[in-house]
TORBA-657423 format. One line per 5 residues: their letters; for each residue x, y, z of N, C-alpha, C. Coordinates in steps of 0.1 Angstrom, whole numbers, plus 2048, in hexadecimal, padded with zeros to 3 digits. Example, Ala and Ser with C-alpha at 12.3 -4.5 7.8 and 13.67 -1.06 7.14 Angstrom:
% TORBA-657423
AS	884 7C7 84E 87B 7D3 84E 884 7DF 84E; 880 7EA 847 889 7F5 847 881 800 84F
% end
This chain:
% TORBA-657423
MVRDK	948 3AD E2C 943 3B6 E21 935 3BB E24; 92C 3B2 E29 91E 3B6 E2C 91E 3C0 E37; 927 3BE E41 928 3C7 E4C 92C 3D5 E47; 935 3D6 E3E 93A 3E3 E38 92E 3E9 E30; 927 3E1 E29 91C 3E7 E21 911 3EC E2B
DKRAD	90E 3E5 E35 904 3EA E3F 908 3F7 E45; 915 3F9 E49 919 405 E4F 918 411 E45; 91B 40E E38 919 419 E2E 90B 41D E2C; 902 413 E2E 8F4 415 E2C 8ED 41B E38; 8F4 41B E43 8EE 420 E50 8F6 42C E55
PEARR	8F2 439 E51 8FA 444 E55 8FA 446 E64; 8F0 442 E6B 8F0 444 E7A 8FB 43B E80; 8FC 42E E7B 906 425 E80 914 42B E7D; 916 430 E71 922 435 E6D 926 442 E76; 91C 44A E78 91E 456 E80 922 452 E8E
DELRK	91B 448 E94 91F 444 EA2 92D 43E EA2; 930 437 E98 93E 431 E97 948 43C E96; 945 447 E8F 94F 452 E8E 950 45A E9B; 944 45B EA1 944 462 EAE 94D 45A EB9; 94C 44D EB8 954 445 EC1 962 447 EBE
EVSEI	966 448 EB1 973 44A EAD 978 458 EB2; 970 462 EB1 973 46F EB6 976 46F EC5; 96E 468 ECC 970 467 EDB 97C 45F EDF; 981 456 ED6 98C 44E ED9 999 455 ED5; 998 45E ECC 9A4 465 EC7 9A5 473 ECE
GRPDA	9B1 476 ED4 9B2 483 EDB 9B0 48E ED1; 9B5 48D EC5 9B4 498 EBB 9B0 492 EAE; 9A3 491 EAB 99F 48A E9F 9A3 493 E93; 9A6 48C E87 9A9 494 E7C 99D 49A E75; 9A0 4A3 E6C 995 4AB E65 98B 4A2 E5E
YVLHE	990 497 E58 987 48E E51 97C 488 E5A; 981 484 E66 977 47E E6F 96D 488 E73; 971 494 E76 967 49F E7A 95E 4A2 E6E; 964 4A2 E62 95B 4A4 E56 951 49A E55; 954 48D E57 94B 482 E55 940 483 E60
VIRLE	943 486 E6C 939 487 E77 92F 491 E73; 934 49D E6F 92B 4A8 E6C 923 4A6 E5F; 929 49F E55 922 49C E49 917 493 E4B; 919 489 E53 90E 47F E56 903 485 E5E; 906 48E E67 8FC 496 E6E 8F4 49E E64
GDEEL	8FB 4A4 E5B 8F5 4AC E50 8EB 4A4 E48; 8EF 498 E44 8E7 48F E3C 8DA 48C E44; 8DB 48A E51 8CF 487 E59 8C6 494 E59; 8CC 4A0 E5B 8C3 4AC E5B 8BC 4AE E4E; 8C3 4AB E43 8BD 4AD E36 8B1 4A4 E33
RRHGL	8B0 499 E3B 8A6 48F E39 89A 491 E43; 89C 49A E4C 892 49C E57 885 4A1 E51; 87A 49E E58 86C 4A2 E54 86C 4B2 E56; 865 4B8 E4C 864 4C7 E4D 85E 4CC E59; 854 4C6 E5F 84D 4CB E6B 857 4CA E77
ALFLS	85E 4BE E77 867 4BC E82 872 4C7 E82; 877 4CA E76 881 4D5 E75 87C 4E2 E79; 870 4E5 E75 86A 4F2 E78 868 4F4 E87; 862 4E9 E8E 860 4EA E9C 86D 4EB EA4; 877 4E4 EA0 884 4E5 EA6 88A 4F3 EA4
AFAAG	888 4F9 E98 88D 506 E95 885 511 E9D; 878 50F E9E 870 519 EA6 874 518 EB5; 876 50C EBA 87B 50B EC8 888 512 ECA; 891 511 EC0 89E 517 EC0 89C 527 EC1; 893 52C EB9 890 53A EB9 88B 53F EC6
LSIAL	884 537 ECD 87F 53A EDB 88B 539 EE5; 893 52E EE4 89D 52C EEE 8A8 536 EED; 8AB 53B EE0 8B6 544 EDE 8B4 552 EE5; 8A7 554 EE9 8A4 560 EF0 8AB 561 EFD; 8B0 556 F03 8B8 556 F0F 8C5 55E F0D
SLIVP	8C9 560 F00 8D5 567 EFD 8D3 576 EFD; 8C6 57A EFF 8C3 588 F02 8BF 589 F11; 8B7 57F F16 8B1 580 F23 8BD 580 F2E; 8C6 577 F2D 8D0 575 F37 8DA 581 F37; 8DF 586 F2C 8E7 592 F2C 8DF 59E F31
GVLRS	8D2 59F F2D 8CA 5AA F32 8C9 5AB F41; 8C6 59F F47 8C5 59E F55 8D2 5A2 F5C; 8DD 59C F57 8EA 59F F5C 8EE 5AE F5B; 8EB 5B3 F50 8EE 5C2 F4E 8E6 5CB F57; 8DA 5C7 F5A 8D2 5CF F63 8D7 5CF F71
HLPET	8DF 5C5 F75 8E4 5C4 F82 8F3 5C8 F84; 8F9 5CA F78 907 5CE F79 909 5DD F79; 914 5E1 F7F 917 5F0 F7F 91B 5F4 F71; 91B 601 F6E 91F 607 F62 92E 608 F61; 935 5FC F5E 943 5FC F5D 948 5F6 F50
DWAKI	955 5F7 F4D 95A 5F1 F41 95A 5E2 F40; 95A 5DC F4C 95A 5CD F4C 94C 5C7 F4C; 942 5CF F4E 934 5CA F4F 931 5C2 F42; 935 5C7 F36 931 5C1 F2A 938 5B3 F29; 944 5B2 F2E 94B 5A5 F2E 943 59A F35
VSSMG	93D 59E F41 935 595 F49 928 592 F42; 921 59D F3F 913 59B F39 913 594 F2C; 91E 595 F24 91F 58E F17 920 57F F19; 924 57A F25 925 56C F27 917 566 F27; 90D 56E F2B 8FF 569 F2B 8FA 566 F1D
YAVGF	900 56C F13 8FC 56A F05 8FD 55B F02; 907 554 F08 909 546 F05 8FE 53D F09; 8F6 542 F13 8EC 539 F19 8E2 534 F0E; 8DD 53D F05 8D4 539 EFB 8DA 52F EF2; 8E7 530 EEE 8ED 527 EE5 8F0 519 EEC
LVVVL	8F3 51A EF9 8F5 50D F00 8E8 505 EFF; 8DC 50C F02 8CF 505 F02 8CC 4FF EF4; 8CF 508 EE9 8CB 504 EDC 8D4 4F9 ED6; 8E1 4FA ED8 8EB 4F1 ED2 8EB 4E3 EDA; 8EB 4E4 EE7 8EB 4D8 EEF 8DD 4D1 EEF
GRQQL	8D3 4D9 EED 8C5 4D3 EEB 8C2 4CE EDD; 8CC 4D0 ED4 8CA 4CB EC6 8BF 4D1 EBF; 8BD 4DE EC2 8B3 4E6 EBB 8B9 4EC EAE; 8B1 4EE EA4 8B6 4F3 E97 8B9 502 E97; 8C5 505 E94 8C9 513 E93 8CF 515 E85
FTENT	8CB 520 E7F 8CF 522 E71 8DE 523 E6F; 8E5 529 E78 8F4 52B E76 8FB 51D E78; 8F6 514 E7F 8FC 507 E7F 8FA 500 E72; 8EF 503 E6B 8EC 4FD E5E 8F4 503 E53; 8FD 50D E55 905 512 E4B 911 508 E49
ITPIL	913 4FE E51 91D 4F5 E4F 918 4E6 E4F; 90F 4E3 E58 90B 4D5 E59 905 4CF E4C; 8FB 4D5 E45 8F6 4CF E39 8FF 4D3 E2D; 908 4DC E2E 910 4E0 E23 91B 4D5 E20; 91F 4CE E2A 929 4C4 E27 923 4B9 E1F
PLLHD	917 4B4 E21 911 4AA E18 910 4B0 E0A; 90D 4BD E08 90C 4C3 DFB 919 4C3 DF4; 924 4C7 DFB 931 4C7 DF6 936 4B9 DF2; 931 4AF DFA 934 4A1 DF7 92D 49C DEB; 920 49F DE9 918 499 DDE 918 4A2 DD2
RSVKT	917 4B0 DD4 917 4B9 DCA 90C 4B6 DBF; 900 4B4 DC5 8F4 4B0 DBC 8E9 4BB DBE; 8E1 4BC DB4 8D6 4C5 DB5 8CC 4C1 DC0; 8CA 4B4 DC1 8C1 4AF DCB 8C5 4B3 DD9; 8D2 4B2 DDC 8D7 4B6 DE9 8D7 4C5 DEB
ALRVI	8D9 4CC DE0 8D9 4DB DE1 8CA 4DF DE5; 8C0 4D9 DDF 8B2 4DC DE1 8AF 4D9 DF0; 8B4 4CE DF5 8B2 4CA E03 8B8 4D4 E0C; 8C4 4D9 E09 8CA 4E4 E11 8C1 4F0 E11; 8BD 4F5 E06 8B4 500 E05 8A8 4FE E0D
RLWMI	8A1 4F3 E0C 895 4EF E14 898 4F0 E23; 8A3 4EA E27 8A7 4EB E35 8A9 4F9 E3A; 8B1 501 E32 8B3 50F E36 8A6 517 E38; 89D 515 E2E 891 51D E2E 888 519 E3A; 887 50C E3D 87F 508 E49 885 50C E56
VLMGN	892 50A E57 899 50E E64 899 51D E66; 89C 525 E5C 89C 533 E5D 88E 538 E61; 884 533 E5A 876 538 E5D 873 535 E6B; 876 528 E70 873 525 E7D 87A 52D E88; 887 52F E85 88F 538 E8E 889 546 E8F
ILGTL	886 54C E84 882 55A E84 874 55B E8A; 86B 552 E87 85E 553 E8E 85F 551 E9D; 868 548 EA1 86A 546 EAF 86F 552 EB6; 879 559 EAF 87E 565 EB5 874 571 EB6; 86C 572 EAC 861 57C EAC 857 579 EB8
AIATL	854 56D EB9 84A 569 EC4 850 56C ED2; 85D 568 ED4 862 56A EE1 866 579 EE4; 86A 580 EDA 86C 58F EDB 85F 596 EDF; 854 592 ED9 847 598 EDC 844 595 EEB; 846 589 EEF 843 585 EFD 84C 58D F07
LAHSG	859 58E F04 862 596 F0D 85D 5A4 F0E; 859 5AA F03 855 5B8 F03 848 5BB F0A; 83F 5B2 F09 831 5B5 F0E 82B 5AC F19; 833 5A3 F1E 82E 599 F28 82E 59F F36; 836 5A9 F38 837 5AE F46 83F 5A5 F4F
AFEAP	847 59C F49 84E 592 F51 85B 598 F57; 860 5A3 F51 86C 5A9 F55 86A 5B7 F5A; 873 5BB F64 872 5C9 F6A 878 5D3 F60; 874 5DF F62 879 5EA F5A 888 5EB F57; 890 5E9 F62 89F 5E9 F5F 8A3 5DE F55
VLKAF	89D 5D3 F56 8A1 5C8 F4D 89C 5CB F3F; 890 5D1 F3D 88B 5D4 F30 894 5DF F2A; 899 5E8 F32 8A2 5F3 F2D 8AF 5EC F28; 8B4 5E2 F30 8C0 5DB F2C 8BD 5D4 F1F; 8B2 5CE F1D 8AE 5C7 F10 8AF 5D1 F05
AEISH	8AA 5DD F07 8AA 5E7 EFC 8B8 5EB EF9; 8C0 5ED F03 8CE 5F2 F01 8D6 5E8 EF9; 8D4 5DB EFD 8DC 5D0 EF7 8D7 5CF EE8; 8CA 5CF EE6 8C4 5CD ED9 8C7 5D8 ECF; 8CA 5E4 ED4 8CC 5EF ECB 8D8 5EC EC2
DAIAH	8E2 5E4 EC6 8EE 5E2 EBE 8EB 5DA EB2; 8DF 5D2 EB2 8DC 5CA EA6 8D9 5D3 E9A; 8D4 5DF E9C 8D1 5E7 E90 8D9 5F4 E90; 8E3 5F5 E97 8EB 601 E99 8F6 603 E8E; 8F7 5FA E85 902 5FB E7C 8FD 5FA E6D
GFWAT	905 5FF E64 902 5FF E56 902 5F1 E50; 8FD 5F0 E44 8FC 5E2 E3D 909 5DB E3D; 914 5E1 E38 920 5DA E37 927 5D7 E44; 926 5E0 E4E 92B 5DD E5B 924 5D1 E61; 917 5D1 E60 90F 5C5 E65 913 5B9 E5E
FIKAV	915 5BA E50 919 5AE E48 926 5A8 E4D; 930 5B1 E4F 93D 5AC E54 93C 5A6 E62; 934 5AC E6B 932 5A7 E78 92C 599 E77; 923 597 E6E 91B 58B E6C 925 580 E66; 92E 584 E5D 937 57A E57 940 574 E63
FAGWM	944 57D E6C 94C 578 E77 944 56F E80; 937 573 E83 92F 56A E8B 92C 55D E85; 929 55D E78 926 550 E71 932 547 E71; 93E 54D E6F 94B 546 E6F 94D 53F E7C; 94B 547 E87 94D 542 E95 943 537 E99
IALMV	937 539 E96 92D 52E E99 92F 522 E91; 932 523 E84 935 517 E7C 942 510 E81; 94C 517 E85 958 511 E8B 954 50A E97; 94B 50F E9F 947 508 EAC 941 4FB EA8; 938 4FB E9E 932 4EE E9A 93C 4E4 E95
WFLPA	947 4E9 E8E 951 4E0 E89 959 4DA E95; 95B 4E2 E9F 963 4DE EAB 95B 4D3 EB3; 94E 4D5 EB4 946 4CE EBE 948 4BF EBF; 948 4B8 EB3 94A 4A9 EB4 957 4A5 EBB; 961 4AD EBC 96E 4AA EC2 96F 4AE ED1
TAGAA	964 4B5 ED5 965 4BB EE3 960 4B2 EEE; 957 4A9 EEB 952 4A0 EF5 94C 4A8 F01; 951 4A5 F0D 94B 4AC F19 94E 4BA F19; 957 4BF F11 95B 4CE F11 951 4D6 F08; 947 4D0 F02 93F 4D7 EF9 938 4E4 EFF
PFVIL	933 4E3 F0B 92D 4EF F11 937 4FB F12; 944 4F7 F15 94E 502 F16 951 508 F09; 952 500 EFE 954 505 EF1 949 50E EEC; 93C 509 EEE 931 512 EEB 931 51F EF3; 934 51E F00 935 52A F08 93F 534 F03
LMTWL	94B 52F F00 956 537 EFB 953 53E EEE; 94F 536 EE4 94D 53B ED7 941 546 ED6; 936 542 EDD 92B 54C EDC 92D 558 EE5; 935 556 EF0 938 562 EF8 941 56C EF0; 94A 567 EE8 952 56F EDF 949 576 ED5
VALCS	93F 56F ED0 936 576 EC6 92F 582 ECD; 92B 580 ED9 924 58B EE0 92E 596 EE4; 93A 592 EE9 943 59C EED 948 5A5 EE2; 949 59F ED6 94E 5A7 ECA 942 5AE EC3; 936 5AC EC9 92A 5B3 EC3 928 5AE EB4
LAHIV	929 5A1 EB2 927 59C EA4 918 59A EA2; 914 598 E95 906 597 E92 902 588 E8F; 8F9 583 E96 8F4 575 E95 8E5 576 E91; 8E1 56F E86 8D4 571 E80 8C9 56D E8A; 8CB 563 E92 8C0 55E E9B 8C0 566 EA8
AGSVE	8CC 566 EAF 8CC 56D EBC 8CA 57C EBA; 8CF 581 EAF 8CD 58F EAC 8BF 593 EA8; 8B7 589 EA3 8A9 58B E9F 8A1 58D EAC; 8A4 587 EB7 89D 589 EC3 89F 598 EC7; 8AB 59D EC6 8AE 5AA ECA 8A7 5B4 EC0
AFYLV	8A9 5B2 EB3 8A3 5BB EAA 893 5BB EAA; 88D 5AF EAC 87F 5AF EAD 87A 5B5 EBA; 882 5B5 EC5 87F 5BB ED1 87D 5CA ECF; 886 5D0 EC7 885 5DE EC4 879 5E1 EBB; 876 5D8 EB2 86A 5DA EA9 85D 5D9 EB1
VTGAA	85C 5D0 EBA 84F 5CE EC1 84D 5D9 ECC; 858 5DF ED0 857 5EA EDA 857 5F8 ED3; 857 5F8 EC6 856 604 EBF 863 60C EBD; 86E 606 EC1 87B 60D EC0 881 60B EB2; 87C 602 EAA 881 600 E9C 875 5FC E94
SMGDY	877 5FD E86 86D 5F8 E7D 871 5EB E77; 867 5E5 E70 86A 5D8 E69 874 5DA E5E; 874 5E7 E58 87E 5EA E4E 88C 5EA E54; 88D 5EF E61 89A 5EE E68 89F 5E0 E6A; 895 5D8 E6E 898 5C9 E70 89C 5C3 E63
GLTFF	894 5C5 E58 897 5BE E4C 8A4 5C2 E45; 8A5 5CF E43 8B0 5D4 E3B 8BD 5D7 E43; 8BC 5DC E4F 8C7 5DF E57 8CD 5D3 E5E; 8C5 5CA E62 8CA 5BE E6A 8C8 5B1 E62; 8BC 5AD E5E 8BA 5A0 E59 8C2 59C E4C
LPTLL	8C1 5A5 E42 8C7 5A2 E35 8D7 5A1 E36; 8DD 5AB E3C 8EC 5AA E3D 8F1 59F E46; 8E9 59C E51 8ED 592 E5A 8EB 584 E54; 8E0 582 E4D 8DE 575 E47 8E9 572 E3C; 8EC 57C E34 8F6 57A E2A 904 578 E30
GNTFG	907 580 E3B 914 57E E41 916 571 E49; 90C 56D E50 90C 560 E57 90E 555 E4E; 906 555 E43 907 54A E39 914 54A E32; 91A 555 E2E 927 555 E28 931 550 E32; 931 555 E3E 93B 551 E48 93B 543 E4B
GVALV	92F 53D E4C 92E 52E E4F 931 526 E43; 92C 529 E37 92D 521 E2C 93B 522 E26; 940 52E E23 94C 531 E1C 958 52F E25; 958 534 E31 964 535 E39 966 528 E42; 95B 520 E43 95C 514 E4B 959 508 E43
AVLNY	94D 507 E3E 949 4FA E37 952 4F8 E2B; 954 502 E22 95B 500 E16 96A 4FE E19; 970 506 E21 97E 505 E24 981 4F8 E2C; 979 4F4 E35 97C 4E8 E3C 97A 4DC E34; 970 4DD E2A 96E 4D2 E21 97A 4D1 E18
GQVAP	980 4DC E14 98B 4DC E0B 997 4D5 E11; 999 4D5 E1E 9A5 4CE E23 9A3 4BF E24; 997 4BA E23 994 4AC E23 98F 4A7 E15; 98E 4AF E0C 988 4AB DFF 98F 4A0 DF8; 99D 4A0 DF8 9A4 494 DF2 9A0 487 DF9
EVEET	99F 487 E06 99B 47A E0D 98D 477 E0A; 984 481 E09 976 47E E06 975 478 DF8; 97C 47E DEF 97B 478 DE1 981 46A DE0; 98B 468 DE7 992 45B DE7 988 450 DEE; 982 454 DF9 978 44B DFF 96C 448 DF6
KAVEG	967 452 DEF 95C 450 DE6 960 447 DDB; 96C 449 DD6 971 440 DCB 972 432 DCF; 978 430 DDB 979 422 DE1 96C 41B DE3; 962 423 DE9 955 41D DEB 94D 41A DDE; 950 423 DD4 94A 420 DC7 94F 414 DC0
ERPD	95B 410 DC3 961 404 DBD 95E 3F7 DC5; 958 3F9 DD1 955 3ED DD9 949 3E5 DD3; 94A 3D8 DD3 93E 3D0 DCE 934 3D0 DD9; 927 3D0 DD6 91C 3CF DDF 91C 3C2 DE7
% end
């Protein structure tokens, strides 16, 4: 009984136990995946604000690889129909660095801390989620602005690569509010699904990240962080205004990514395990200390 109590009191031990279970089961059930992600979300909600911000700022810098690599590839590829298929694969590089490096990305946080909120449904947890979102989003956006400015004015890249950066970036602000919103819903849905899959992928995690983010790029979907590098690149080079960034890209993309991750993945996937969650909570509530 003491051992059971200790496990419930130590989320990290419980998470490690669940991860071991995932690795031992060829196809873990939804409840096990839910518990792994929920416990990770609990940890994120308790992290120090400065640590969250620095991790998010680092993610904003790292995600620039999702513009740099496609831009370099595009500048070397011929003008053919298949060139975008190849260059879009480079978009995944930034996500591989961010996700495998455990840096804070806003779209991952549309599912990870939401599961603890759906589990607890308390004002305290809701405020923690809002705090996490604000810190991570601010760090991500400031990081993307810094790296976009560096890309545009450092002289590190040749003219053909800079031209490719501009051509790729134009898509971020090329659509109306609702078109961008729908593109962002799909992107938020796909990235949150990726987060849901990852605990069950083990050594295949890089492949899953590569596949899901390549599809986001290939379908020209809108991602709030990767797209901010592109939109800010246009702003700092004078090809777009801050109004274009804020109203044409940022607002619809933020709303769409959040809706896609929270409503289409976090809430729906929680719904399928809710009876088990409530049963477990009831059993633990009845246990003597």
